[in-house]
LUMDRENDO-889459 format. One line per 3 residues: number of its first residue (from 1); their letters; for each residue x, y, z of N, C-alpha, C. Coordinates in steps of 0.2 Angstrom, whole numbers, always signed. Atoms other than C-alpha are relative to their C-alpha. Layout:
<nodes>
NUM) A) X,Y,Z,X,Y,Z,X,Y,Z ~ ...
</nodes>
This chain:
<nodes>
1) FIE) +1,+4,+6,-372,+652,+1576,-1,-8,+2 ~ +2,+7,-1,-380,+634,+1577,+3,-4,-5 ~ -3,+4,+5,-370,+621,+1568,-5,-6,+0
4) NQS) +4,+7,+0,-379,+605,+1562,+6,-5,+2 ~ -5,+5,-2,-371,+589,+1568,+0,-6,-5 ~ +0,+5,+5,-375,+578,+1553,-2,+2,-7
7) ADD) +1,-2,+6,-375,+580,+1535,-7,-3,-2 ~ +7,+3,+2,-391,+569,+1534,-6,+4,+3 ~ +5,-4,-3,-400,+581,+1545,+1,+7,-2
10) DGV) -2,-6,+3,-398,+596,+1534,-6,+6,+1 ~ +5,-5,-2,-414,+605,+1542,+1,+3,+7 ~ -2,-2,-6,-405,+608,+1558,+6,+5,+0
13) GDK) -5,-5,+0,-394,+623,+1562,-1,+6,-4 ~ +1,-7,+4,-391,+640,+1554,+1,-1,-8 ~ -1,+1,+7,-385,+633,+1537,-4,-6,-2
16) RSV) +5,+5,+3,-397,+623,+1526,+2,-1,-7 ~ -1,+2,+7,-395,+614,+1510,-5,+2,-5 ~ +5,-1,+5,-404,+618,+1494,-5,-6,+0
19) RWL) +4,+5,-1,-411,+601,+1495,-5,+0,+5 ~ +5,-1,-6,-419,+604,+1512,-4,+6,-2 ~ +4,-5,+2,-425,+621,+1506,-6,-1,-5
22) LKD) +5,+2,+5,-434,+614,+1491,-5,-4,+3 ~ +5,+5,-4,-442,+600,+1502,-4,+4,+4 ~ +4,-4,-5,-447,+613,+1515,-5,+4,-4
25) VGL) +5,-5,+4,-455,+625,+1502,-6,-5,-3 ~ +5,+5,+2,-464,+609,+1495,-5,-1,+5 ~ +4,+2,-6,-471,+605,+1512,-4,+6,+2
28) RCG) +4,-6,-3,-476,+623,+1517,-4,+3,-6 ~ +4,-4,+5,-482,+630,+1500,-2,-4,-6 ~ +2,+4,+6,-484,+615,+1488,+5,-2,-4
31) ESA) -5,+3,+4,-474,+605,+1476,+1,+5,-6 ~ +0,-5,+6,-478,+618,+1462,+5,+6,+2 ~ -4,-6,-3,-470,+632,+1473,+7,-2,+0
34) SKS) -6,+3,+0,-455,+621,+1475,+4,+0,-7 ~ -2,+0,+7,-453,+618,+1457,+1,+7,-3 ~ +0,-7,+2,-456,+636,+1453,+7,+3,+3
37) LWK) -6,-3,-3,-442,+641,+1465,+6,-3,-3 ~ -6,+3,+3,-430,+629,+1458,+1,+3,-7 ~ -1,-3,+7,-433,+635,+1440,+2,+7,+1
40) SLC) -2,-7,-1,-431,+653,+1447,+8,+0,+1 ~ -7,+0,-2,-414,+649,+1455,+4,-2,-7 ~ -3,+2,+6,-409,+640,+1438,+1,+6,-4
43) NLC) +0,-6,+5,-414,+655,+1428,+5,+6,+3 ~ -5,-5,-3,-404,+667,+1440,+7,-2,-2 ~ -6,+2,+1,-389,+656,+1438,+2,+0,-7
46) SDL) -1,+0,+7,-391,+655,+1419,+1,+7,-2 ~ -1,-7,+2,-393,+674,+1418,+7,+3,+2 ~ -6,-2,-3,-378,+676,+1429,+6,-2,-5
49) LRV) -5,+3,+4,-367,+665,+1418,+0,+4,-7 ~ +1,-3,+6,-374,+673,+1402,+4,+7,+0 ~ -3,-7,-1,-368,+691,+1408,+7,-1,+2
52) SEP) -7,+1,-3,-352,+684,+1416,+5,-3,-5 ~ -4,+4,+5,-346,+674,+1401,+5,+3,-3 ~ -6,-4,+3,-336,+687,+1392,+6,+1,+5
55) QLL) -6,-1,-5,-326,+691,+1408,+3,-6,+2 ~ -3,+7,-2,-324,+673,+1413,+5,-3,-6 ~ -4,+2,+6,-318,+669,+1395,+7,+4,-1
58) AEF) -6,-5,+0,-306,+684,+1395,+5,-2,+5 ~ -5,+2,-5,-298,+678,+1411,+3,-7,-1 ~ -2,+7,+2,-297,+660,+1405,+5,+1,-5
61) YKR) -5,+0,+5,-288,+665,+1389,+6,+4,+1 ~ -6,-3,-2,-276,+676,+1398,+5,-6,+2 ~ -4,+5,-3,-270,+660,+1407,+1,-6,-5
64) FPP) +0,+6,+5,-274,+647,+1393,-1,+2,-7 ~ +1,-2,+7,-272,+653,+1375,-3,-5,-3 ~ +3,+5,+4,-282,+644,+1362,+6,-5,-2
67) AGE) -5,+5,+1,-273,+627,+1358,+5,+1,-5 ~ -4,-1,+5,-266,+632,+1342,+5,+5,+1 ~ -5,-6,-1,-257,+647,+1349,+5,-2,+5
70) WRG) -5,+1,-5,-247,+638,+1363,+3,-7,+0 ~ -3,+7,+0,-244,+619,+1360,-2,-3,-6 ~ +1,+3,+7,-249,+616,+1342,-8,-2,+0
73) PDF) +8,+1,+1,-267,+613,+1335,-2,-7,+2 ~ +3,+7,-1,-267,+594,+1339,+1,-1,+8 ~ -1,+2,-7,-263,+596,+1358,-6,-1,+3
76) NVG) +6,+2,-4,-276,+588,+1369,+2,-1,+7 ~ -1,+1,-7,-275,+590,+1387,-4,-5,+4 ~ +4,+6,-3,-288,+577,+1391,-4,+2,+6
79) CRC) +4,-3,-6,-294,+587,+1406,-2,+7,-1 ~ +2,-7,+1,-304,+603,+1405,+2,+4,+6 ~ -1,-5,-5,-300,+618,+1415,-7,+2,+2
82) FGL) +7,-2,-3,-315,+624,+1426,+1,+4,+6 ~ +0,-4,-6,-320,+636,+1439,-7,-2,+4 ~ +6,+1,-4,-333,+634,+1453,-2,+7,+3
85) LGV) +2,-7,-2,-343,+650,+1457,-4,-1,+6 ~ +4,+0,-6,-351,+653,+1474,-5,+5,-1 ~ +5,-5,+1,-368,+661,+1472,-4,+1,+7
88) DVL) +4,-1,-6,-377,+669,+1487,-6,+4,-2 ~ +6,-2,+2,-395,+672,+1485,-4,+1,+6 ~ +4,-2,-5,-408,+680,+1496,-7,-1,-3
91) LDD) +7,+1,+2,-427,+674,+1495,-4,+5,+4 ~ +5,-5,-3,-440,+687,+1498,-6,-4,+2 ~ +6,+3,-3,-457,+683,+1506,-5,-3,-5
94) QLN) +4,+3,+5,-464,+678,+1489,+4,-5,-4 ~ -4,+5,+3,-450,+666,+1486,+4,+2,-7 ~ -3,-3,+5,-442,+677,+1473,+8,+0,+2
97) PWL) -7,+0,-1,-423,+674,+1472,+3,+7,-2 ~ -3,-6,+1,-412,+690,+1473,+8,-2,+1 ~ -7,+1,+0,-393,+689,+1469,+3,+5,+5
100) LET) -3,-4,-4,-383,+695,+1483,+7,+1,-2 ~ -7,+0,+2,-365,+691,+1477,+2,-6,-3 ~ -3,+6,+4,-355,+679,+1466,+7,+0,+3
103) NQL) -7,+0,-2,-338,+673,+1472,+3,-5,-4 ~ -4,+4,+4,-325,+667,+1460,+4,-5,+4 ~ -4,+5,-4,-316,+659,+1474,-4,-1,+7
106) PSY) +4,+2,-6,-329,+652,+1486,+4,-4,+5 ~ -4,+4,-5,-323,+645,+1502,-2,-7,+0 ~ +1,+7,+0,-320,+627,+1503,+1,-3,+7
109) RTD) +0,+2,-7,-319,+627,+1522,-6,-4,+2 ~ +6,+4,-2,-330,+614,+1530,+0,+0,+8 ~ +1,-1,-7,-335,+619,+1547,-5,-5,+3
112) TPL) +5,+5,-2,-350,+607,+1548,+0,-6,-4 ~ +1,+6,+4,-354,+590,+1542,-4,+1,-6 ~ +4,-2,+6,-367,+598,+1530,+5,+3,-5
115) DED) -5,-3,+4,-353,+609,+1523,+5,-5,-3 ~ -5,+5,+2,-341,+594,+1521,-4,-4,-6 ~ +4,+4,+5,-355,+584,+1512,-1,+4,-6
118) VKQ) +2,-4,+6,-361,+598,+1500,+7,+1,-4 ~ -6,-2,+3,-343,+604,+1496,+4,-6,-3 ~ -3,+6,+3,-336,+587,+1493,-4,-3,-6
121) RVV) +4,+2,+6,-350,+582,+1481,+1,+5,-5 ~ -1,-5,+5,-348,+598,+1472,+7,-1,-4 ~ -7,+1,+3,-329,+596,+1469,+0,-7,-3
124) EQA) -1,+7,+3,-330,+577,+1466,-4,+0,-7 ~ +4,+0,+6,-344,+579,+1453,+2,+5,-5 ~ -3,-4,+5,-336,+594,+1445,+6,-3,-4
127) LAL) -6,+4,+2,-320,+584,+1443,-2,-5,-5 ~ +3,+5,+5,-330,+570,+1435,-2,+2,-6 ~ +2,-3,+6,-338,+581,+1423,+5,+3,-5
130) TCT) -5,-4,+4,-323,+590,+1417,+6,-5,-2 ~ -6,+4,+2,-309,+576,+1418,-2,-7,-2 ~ +1,+7,+3,-317,+559,+1414,-3,+0,-6
133) GRG) +3,+0,+7,-327,+565,+1399,-5,-4,-1 ~ +5,+4,+2,-336,+550,+1394,-3,-5,+5 ~ +3,+4,-6,-339,+541,+1411,+2,-7,-2
136) DAS) -2,+7,+1,-339,+522,+1411,-5,-4,-3 ~ +4,+4,+4,-348,+508,+1404,-7,-1,+3 ~ +6,+0,-4,-362,+509,+1417,-5,+6,-2
139) TDY) +5,-6,+1,-369,+526,+1410,-5,-2,-5 ~ +5,+1,+4,-385,+527,+1401,-1,+5,-6 ~ +0,-5,+6,-381,+539,+1387,+4,-3,-6
142) APS) -3,+3,+6,-375,+536,+1369,+7,+1,+1 ~ -7,+0,+0,-357,+532,+1367,+3,+6,-3 ~ -3,-6,+4,-354,+547,+1356,-1,+6,+5
145) ETL) +1,-6,-4,-360,+559,+1370,+5,+0,+6 ~ -4,+0,-6,-349,+565,+1385,-5,+2,+6 ~ +4,-2,-5,-355,+569,+1402,-2,+7,+0
148) LDQ) +2,-7,+0,-355,+587,+1398,-6,+1,-5 ~ +5,-1,+5,-368,+584,+1384,-7,-2,+4 ~ +6,+2,-4,-381,+578,+1398,-4,+6,+3
151) ETY) +4,-5,-4,-395,+588,+1405,+1,+0,+7 ~ -2,+0,-7,-391,+582,+1422,+5,-5,+1 ~ -5,+5,-3,-377,+573,+1431,+0,+0,+7
154) MDF) +0,+1,-8,-379,+567,+1449,-4,+6,+2 ~ +4,-6,-3,-383,+584,+1458,+0,+6,-4 ~ -1,-6,+5,-379,+595,+1443,-6,+0,-5
157) VRV) +5,-1,+6,-392,+602,+1431,+2,+5,-4 ~ -3,-5,+5,-387,+611,+1415,-5,+6,+0 ~ +4,-6,+0,-393,+629,+1416,+3,+4,-6
160) YPA) -3,-5,+5,-381,+637,+1404,+7,-4,-3 ~ +5,-2,+5,-378,+635,+1389,-6,-5,+0 ~ +6,+5,+0,-396,+628,+1387,+2,-5,-5
163) SS) -1,+6,+5,-395,+611,+1378,-5,+1,-6 ~ +4,-1,+7,-401,+611,+1360,-6,-5,+0
</nodes>
């Protein structure tokens, strides 16, 4: 196993970032191939969430019943509960993504600088999306919207549910 030595050099070693992959596909196959791959990956994740939603909601409501059932209808926790899923994908020689597995408890172990960079950004941005709600005065969206209403937020792109 070859580890990368710097998060900035995500094209070295056996682990690569999605950012590096899309850039490499763009250089080797053209920008349209890179955009097509990203769209395919987003569609795969959206399909995964669509078929998993009933089970994920059932598990959520076992632990957190609807507000009116446990602390009164006006109870507002201010911070939303969330889960991060790990998605392992294999690309074939035509750049078609194939779902290998989904992990409800992905590893947060950081063996390399790239691991630390990617996982830290995922956790920090997920917490910002779920716990801060409206962001701060420097945001460029309408005051009535929340971060969760946005198409994109930092490294995140909404794939499910599709925005209206």
